[in-house]
Backbone as CSV, one residue per row, in Angstrom:
resi,resn,N_x,N_y,N_z,CA_x,CA_y,CA_z,C_x,C_y,C_z
1,UNK,-18.130,13.500,-0.751,-17.448,12.686,-1.744,-16.014,12.426,-1.284
2,UNK,-15.592,11.202,-1.369,-14.241,10.798,-0.959,-13.312,10.883,-2.169
3,UNK,-12.241,11.654,-2.048,-11.251,11.747,-3.119,-10.089,10.839,-2.798
4,UNK,-9.348,10.468,-3.814,-8.160,9.659,-3.608,-8.458,8.170,-3.604
5,UNK,-7.477,7.428,-3.177,-7.600,5.972,-3.108,-8.446,5.626,-1.884
6,UNK,-9.430,4.790,-2.085,-10.300,4.348,-1.003,-9.904,2.936,-0.603
7,UNK,-10.313,2.509,0.574,-9.929,1.206,1.110,-10.357,0.081,0.170
8,UNK,-11.497,0.231,-0.465,-11.985,-0.840,-1.329,-11.059,-1.107,-2.520
9,UNK,-10.329,-0.096,-2.977,-9.453,-0.283,-4.135,-8.342,-1.305,-3.865
10,UNK,-7.515,-1.130,-2.821,-6.493,-2.144,-2.560,-7.078,-3.477,-2.099
11,UNK,-8.237,-3.455,-1.450,-8.846,-4.715,-1.022,-9.248,-5.538,-2.247
12,UNK,-9.891,-4.904,-3.196,-10.286,-5.613,-4.428,-9.044,-6.091,-5.177
13,UNK,-8.058,-5.232,-5.302,-6.821,-5.620,-5.992,-6.129,-6.763,-5.254
14,UNK,-6.145,-6.729,-3.922,-5.526,-7.794,-3.130,-6.244,-9.120,-3.277
15,UNK,-7.565,-9.078,-3.313,-8.326,-10.315,-3.494,-8.041,-10.921,-4.869
16,UNK,-7.991,-10.081,-5.890,-7.669,-10.573,-7.233,-6.268,-11.171,-7.255
17,UNK,-5.299,-10.485,-6.640,-3.926,-10.993,-6.597,-3.855,-12.309,-5.833
18,UNK,-4.612,-12.425,-4.730,-4.631,-13.667,-3.964,-5.155,-14.822,-4.813
19,UNK,-6.279,-14.614,-5.474,-6.880,-15.673,-6.292,-5.920,-16.105,-7.398
20,UNK,-5.302,-15.143,-8.067,-4.362,-15.475,-9.141,-3.118,-16.183,-8.600
21,UNK,-2.560,-15.657,-7.519,-1.348,-16.238,-6.942,-1.607,-17.650,-6.429
22,UNK,-2.642,-17.787,-5.614,-2.957,-19.098,-5.049,-3.312,-20.099,-6.147
23,UNK,-4.141,-19.686,-7.088,-4.540,-20.586,-8.174,-3.351,-21.043,-9.008
24,UNK,-2.494,-20.098,-9.369,-1.337,-20.465,-10.183,-0.382,-21.368,-9.407
25,UNK,-0.101,-21.031,-8.155,0.854,-21.826,-7.381,0.323,-23.225,-7.072
26,UNK,-0.963,-23.345,-6.843,-1.541,-24.689,-6.633,-1.434,-25.504,-7.919
27,UNK,-1.764,-24.886,-9.047,-1.630,-25.582,-10.329,-0.170,-25.951,-10.577
28,UNK,0.721,-25.022,-10.331,2.158,-25.208,-10.542,2.674,-26.373,-9.698
29,UNK,2.267,-26.425,-8.434,2.768,-27.469,-7.541,2.147,-28.835,-7.861
30,UNK,0.920,-28.870,-8.368,0.324,-30.160,-8.738,0.963,-30.738,-9.994
31,UNK,1.676,-29.912,-10.737,2.394,-30.375,-11.916,3.785,-30.902,-11.576
32,UNK,4.099,-30.966,-10.291,5.393,-31.498,-9.857,6.464,-30.438,-9.672
33,UNK,6.106,-29.185,-9.779,7.068,-28.093,-9.609,7.068,-27.620,-8.160
34,UNK,8.136,-26.947,-7.778,8.227,-26.430,-6.411,7.758,-24.978,-6.369
35,UNK,7.210,-24.601,-5.234,6.799,-23.215,-5.031,8.054,-22.366,-4.879
36,UNK,8.110,-21.221,-5.567,9.315,-20.384,-5.490,9.604,-19.902,-4.067
37,UNK,10.866,-19.842,-3.746,11.330,-19.379,-2.438,11.148,-17.872,-2.341
38,UNK,10.783,-17.394,-1.158,10.672,-15.957,-0.886,11.721,-15.617,0.163
39,UNK,12.408,-14.501,-0.059,13.495,-14.101,0.826,13.015,-13.097,1.874
40,UNK,13.701,-13.078,3.008,13.427,-12.071,4.028,13.771,-10.678,3.505
41,UNK,14.577,-10.620,2.466,14.916,-9.347,1.836,13.643,-8.652,1.341
42,UNK,12.642,-9.437,0.941,11.362,-8.892,0.488,10.715,-8.061,1.589
43,UNK,10.699,-8.588,2.795,10.112,-7.862,3.930,10.883,-6.562,4.168
44,UNK,12.196,-6.627,4.068,13.017,-5.435,4.280,12.742,-4.372,3.221
45,UNK,12.583,-4.774,1.980,12.322,-3.811,0.904,10.950,-3.163,1.098
46,UNK,9.958,-3.948,1.458,8.620,-3.397,1.690,8.653,-2.413,2.854
47,UNK,9.362,-2.759,3.918,9.491,-1.856,5.070,10.230,-0.571,4.679
48,UNK,11.263,-0.691,3.854,11.998,0.486,3.390,11.088,1.394,2.562
49,UNK,10.282,0.800,1.699,9.342,1.594,0.906,8.389,2.368,1.816
50,UNK,7.870,1.697,2.834,6.987,2.366,3.780,7.683,3.500,4.512
51,UNK,8.924,3.269,4.909,9.687,4.304,5.596,9.922,5.527,4.728
52,UNK,10.188,5.302,3.448,10.407,6.432,2.539,9.126,7.236,2.332
53,UNK,8.005,6.554,2.253,6.732,7.263,2.086,6.412,8.078,3.339
54,UNK,6.653,7.499,4.517,6.434,8.239,5.764,7.366,9.452,5.829
55,UNK,8.612,9.287,5.449,9.562,10.405,5.488,9.111,11.540,4.578
56,UNK,8.634,11.202,3.389,8.128,12.240,2.494,6.870,12.888,3.027
57,UNK,6.005,12.078,3.584,4.755,12.608,4.110,4.934,13.437,5.366
58,UNK,5.969,13.145,6.130,6.196,13.877,7.380,6.427,15.362,7.116
59,UNK,7.079,15.657,6.007,7.328,17.051,5.647,5.997,17.777,5.398
60,UNK,5.082,17.125,4.722,3.768,17.716,4.450,2.990,17.851,5.753
61,UNK,3.036,16.825,6.569,2.327,16.827,7.856,2.839,17.963,8.738
62,UNK,4.139,18.133,8.797,4.720,19.199,9.619,4.257,20.572,9.138
63,UNK,4.206,20.756,7.848,3.756,22.042,7.314,2.282,22.288,7.650
64,UNK,1.466,21.276,7.498,0.027,21.424,7.762,-0.245,21.656,9.244
65,UNK,0.624,21.178,10.115,0.460,21.403,11.566,1.194,22.655,12.040
66,UNK,1.742,23.404,11.102,2.438,24.666,11.374,3.678,24.476,12.233
67,UNK,4.351,23.341,12.097,5.606,23.140,12.818,6.809,23.220,11.888
68,UNK,6.575,23.277,10.583,7.676,23.395,9.618,7.974,24.871,9.380
69,UNK,9.200,25.159,9.084,9.602,26.552,8.874,9.263,27.047,7.478
70,UNK,9.263,26.138,6.509,8.965,26.578,5.150,8.010,25.599,4.482
71,UNK,7.320,26.131,3.512,6.340,25.335,2.787,7.063,24.420,1.796
72,UNK,6.665,23.149,1.715,7.270,22.281,0.711,6.823,22.707,-0.689
73,UNK,7.649,22.436,-1.658,7.316,22.771,-3.041,6.070,21.993,-3.466
74,UNK,5.229,22.595,-4.290,4.032,21.886,-4.753,4.354,20.561,-5.444
75,UNK,5.479,20.510,-6.161,5.868,19.272,-6.823,6.184,18.180,-5.808
76,UNK,6.796,18.558,-4.700,7.115,17.594,-3.647,5.832,17.077,-3.022
77,UNK,4.897,17.962,-2.766,3.615,17.550,-2.184,2.875,16.621,-3.138
78,UNK,2.881,16.944,-4.417,2.206,16.110,-5.408,2.857,14.733,-5.494
79,UNK,4.176,14.692,-5.520,4.890,13.405,-5.580,4.639,12.578,-4.327
80,UNK,4.577,13.245,-3.191,4.316,12.539,-1.937,2.928,11.929,-1.956
81,UNK,1.951,12.678,-2.419,0.587,12.153,-2.508,0.511,10.969,-3.460
82,UNK,1.150,11.081,-4.605,1.137,9.979,-5.581,1.842,8.756,-5.005
83,UNK,2.955,8.969,-4.303,3.660,7.841,-3.680,2.802,7.189,-2.613
84,UNK,2.058,7.986,-1.851,1.181,7.429,-0.817,0.066,6.603,-1.443
85,UNK,-0.549,7.121,-2.495,-1.629,6.390,-3.149,-1.107,5.121,-3.816
86,UNK,0.064,5.209,-4.425,0.664,4.015,-5.034,1.004,2.984,-3.964
87,UNK,1.478,3.433,-2.810,1.792,2.513,-1.715,0.553,1.792,-1.226
88,UNK,-0.549,2.509,-1.138,-1.799,1.875,-0.708,-2.211,0.783,-1.698
89,UNK,-2.144,1.091,-2.984,-2.547,0.107,-4.001,-1.561,-1.051,-4.100
90,UNK,-0.279,-0.735,-4.150,0.741,-1.786,-4.255,0.744,-2.649,-3.000
91,UNK,0.548,-2.031,-1.844,0.466,-2.800,-0.604,-0.665,-3.812,-0.649
92,UNK,-1.807,-3.418,-1.185,-2.932,-4.348,-1.319,-2.632,-5.501,-2.261
93,UNK,-2.040,-5.180,-3.399,-1.699,-6.223,-4.376,-0.653,-7.180,-3.804
94,UNK,0.389,-6.631,-3.189,1.435,-7.493,-2.630,0.922,-8.338,-1.475
95,UNK,0.023,-7.772,-0.668,-0.556,-8.545,0.437,-1.302,-9.753,-0.111
96,UNK,-2.087,-9.550,-1.152,-2.794,-10.665,-1.773,-1.849,-11.671,-2.404
97,UNK,-0.825,-11.166,-3.065,0.146,-12.032,-3.743,0.858,-12.941,-2.731
98,UNK,1.372,-12.334,-1.662,2.107,-13.119,-0.676,1.192,-13.976,0.192
99,UNK,-0.034,-13.533,0.408,-0.997,-14.381,1.123,-1.310,-15.622,0.276
100,UNK,-1.349,-15.466,-1.030,-1.533,-16.615,-1.918,-0.374,-17.589,-1.826
101,UNK,0.836,-17.070,-1.736,2.015,-17.926,-1.543,1.909,-18.695,-0.231
102,UNK,1.550,-17.971,0.835,1.443,-18.614,2.143,0.369,-19.688,2.126
103,UNK,-0.776,-19.396,1.523,-1.872,-20.367,1.477,-1.489,-21.593,0.655
104,UNK,-0.766,-21.394,-0.436,-0.341,-22.521,-1.263,0.675,-23.386,-0.519
105,UNK,1.522,-22.767,0.282,2.532,-23.518,1.028,1.930,-24.239,2.237
106,UNK,0.768,-23.796,2.691,0.142,-24.404,3.866,-0.336,-25.831,3.621
107,UNK,-0.414,-26.242,2.374,-0.921,-27.576,2.071,0.029,-28.692,2.492
108,UNK,1.284,-28.346,2.769,2.241,-29.367,3.184,3.234,-28.752,4.166
109,UNK,2.808,-28.559,5.394,3.684,-27.954,6.394,4.665,-28.954,7.002
110,UNK,4.588,-30.227,6.591,5.572,-31.204,7.058,6.941,-30.925,6.449
111,UNK,6.941,-30.280,5.300,8.187,-29.936,4.623,8.775,-28.676,5.259
112,UNK,10.049,-28.755,5.660,10.709,-27.587,6.248,10.767,-26.428,5.260
113,UNK,10.998,-26.757,3.995,11.081,-25.732,2.953,9.757,-25.001,2.812
114,UNK,8.650,-25.725,2.739,7.344,-25.090,2.576,6.924,-24.336,3.837
115,UNK,7.305,-24.840,4.997,7.020,-24.124,6.233,7.763,-22.787,6.243
116,UNK,9.009,-22.812,5.805,9.787,-21.567,5.712,9.178,-20.591,4.713
117,UNK,8.719,-21.113,3.576,8.063,-20.251,2.582,6.803,-19.646,3.166
118,UNK,6.018,-20.449,3.877,4.767,-19.954,4.461,5.045,-18.847,5.477
119,UNK,6.081,-19.006,6.281,6.402,-18.001,7.303,6.853,-16.699,6.656
120,UNK,7.766,-16.795,5.699,8.268,-15.580,5.046,7.163,-14.925,4.219
121,UNK,6.322,-15.730,3.565,5.219,-15.169,2.776,4.212,-14.471,3.680
122,UNK,3.920,-15.048,4.830,2.993,-14.405,5.770,3.576,-13.092,6.293
123,UNK,4.869,-13.087,6.591,5.522,-11.852,7.039,5.511,-10.803,5.930
124,UNK,5.717,-11.236,4.699,5.672,-10.312,3.560,4.265,-9.759,3.366
125,UNK,3.260,-10.605,3.542,1.876,-10.148,3.420,1.550,-9.125,4.506
126,UNK,1.996,-9.371,5.733,1.757,-8.419,6.822,2.480,-7.092,6.574
127,UNK,3.718,-7.174,6.087,4.458,-5.953,5.762,3.750,-5.186,4.649
128,UNK,3.161,-5.902,3.714,2.437,-5.259,2.616,1.165,-4.582,3.106
129,UNK,0.481,-5.202,4.047,-0.684,-4.556,4.656,-0.233,-3.272,5.362
130,UNK,0.900,-3.335,6.038,1.458,-2.143,6.677,1.768,-1.049,5.667
131,UNK,2.293,-1.435,4.506,2.576,-0.463,3.451,1.286,0.195,2.974
132,UNK,0.237,-0.574,2.824,-1.052,-0.008,2.411,-1.578,0.962,3.465
133,UNK,-1.462,0.594,4.732,-1.926,1.479,5.811,-1.115,2.773,5.821
134,UNK,0.185,2.652,5.644,1.039,3.842,5.571,0.593,4.730,4.415
135,UNK,0.274,4.118,3.286,-0.200,4.891,2.140,-1.452,5.686,2.464
136,UNK,-2.390,5.067,3.184,-3.617,5.776,3.554,-3.351,6.894,4.550
137,UNK,-2.466,6.653,5.502,-2.143,7.684,6.502,-1.487,8.885,5.831
138,UNK,-0.508,8.636,4.971,0.186,9.748,4.312,-0.755,10.458,3.341
139,UNK,-1.636,9.718,2.687,-2.640,10.360,1.830,-3.491,11.324,2.655
140,UNK,-3.848,10.926,3.853,-4.628,11.800,4.733,-3.818,13.030,5.148
141,UNK,-2.525,12.851,5.383,-1.678,13.988,5.730,-1.643,15.010,4.604
142,UNK,-1.768,14.540,3.371,-1.684,15.423,2.206,-3.026,16.056,1.843
143,UNK,-4.093,15.690,2.531,-5.420,16.200,2.206,-5.503,17.693,2.512
144,UNK,-6.095,18.445,1.583,-6.275,19.880,1.749,-7.662,20.103,2.337
145,UNK,-7.717,20.875,3.414,-8.993,21.176,4.054,-9.806,22.116,3.170
146,UNK,-11.143,22.004,3.293,-12.011,22.899,2.544,-11.963,24.289,3.161
147,UNK,-11.929,25.290,2.304,-12.031,26.676,2.742,-13.474,27.127,2.569
148,UNK,-13.796,28.258,3.154,-15.118,28.818,2.931,-15.302,29.172,1.459
149,UNK,-14.203,29.566,0.795,-14.281,29.904,-0.625,-14.683,28.699,-1.458
150,UNK,-14.273,27.497,-1.020,-14.597,26.288,-1.774,-16.074,25.949,-1.684
151,UNK,-16.761,26.446,-0.663,-18.163,26.108,-0.452,-19.109,27.013,-1.238
152,UNK,-18.603,28.165,-1.688,-19.445,29.081,-2.446,-19.727,28.492,-3.825
153,UNK,-20.985,28.599,-4.276,-21.270,28.180,-5.645,-20.541,29.087,-6.627
154,UNK,-20.088,28.519,-7.728,-19.287,29.281,-8.672,-20.107,30.337,-9.419
155,UNK,-21.418,30.199,-9.479,-22.251,31.152,-10.198,-22.720,32.301,-9.329
156,UNK,-22.209,32.455,-8.116,-22.657,33.490,-7.200,-21.771,34.731,-7.241
157,UNK,-21.288,35.097,-8.366,-20.458,36.305,-8.463,-21.381,37.524,-8.457
158,UNK,-21.050,38.468,-7.621,-21.846,39.695,-7.563,-21.246,40.723,-8.505
159,UNK,-22.071,41.378,-9.289,-21.517,42.368,-10.229,-20.991,43.591,-9.482
160,UNK,-19.950,44.186,-10.031,-19.319,45.335,-9.389,-19.929,46.622,-9.786
């Protein structure tokens, strides 16, 4: 049994976000409105989020590989795992959202503005996929290995 966030979760969320984003932006633009501008700052923020999750996860990874001097607090490990799982899900949603922006802008690449939106949206979508991958990697770093005690059936207690 697989615990935690699975690949299908962010993929499904990303597909839903893509359909909603692309559908809304196509409708919006056919009404005579412009597609909203996306800033390169978005890519930087997504990359920063990924870096923070890796930094938190590195502490857990070091402990599990016996290279850390002290054990991280259980609360830190729990927060790191939750941040990794949230990154995987949010990365999937953002990838779909920004891919929808890029696809909507692709309908008129003659416009310098729309070409710029498509490029930044594609970069944001790629950064979001990276955030999701980072989330899965750090989630794996936080995984607790099974012990022999975990394999024993709970009803096998021997009377004393």
